[in-house]
C-alpha positions, 0 to 999 in steps of 0.5 A: 069539851075539847076533846068532845068537840074533837072527838065528833069532828074526828067522826064526821072527818072520818065519816067523810073519809069513809063515804068517798066524801073528802079525798082530798082531806087525807092531811087535814084528816091526819092531823085531825083525828092524830090530835083526838086520840092524843086528848082521848089517851089523855082522858083515859089514863086519867080515869084508869082506862089503858085498854083503852089508852093504849087502842087510841094510842095505836090510832095517833100512829097510824094516823101520825101525820109526820112520819105517815104510814103509806097503807093499801085504799082497802086496809086506809077505808077498812081502817076507818071504818075501825076509828070511827066506830072506835071514836063513837063508842068513846063517847060513850065509854070515856066520859069526862070527869064532871068540873067540880064547883068551888068549894063553899067558904063556910063550912057546912060542919064547923067545928065545936071548938072557937077560935 
C-alpha cells in the first residue's frame, strides 16, 4: 500500500514539475521519486520482473538526492516525462501481491486417523 501511495505522490510531483508549476521543489521531487523508485525496485524483484527493477534502479540513480546528477533543463524535463510515464505504467504492470488471510484453525481436510 505504501508503494502505491508513493507512486501516486511521485506521479503528482512529476506532473507538477513537468508542467512547470512547481520549480522550487527540486529537492523534494528528488527525494520522493528516489524513495518511490527504491520501493518499486523491491516490488519488482519480489515479482521476479527484473527488467522493471533495472529500469527503476536507473531512476533511483538519476533522482538520487545525496549525489545529484546535473542535467540541462531540457534533458531534465524530458527525463521527468519519461519517469512519469514509467510510474503510470508500473501501476498497472506491478501490482502488489494480495495479503493472505490468517489460516484457519480448523483443517479443511481432516485426517482419517485419530489423535
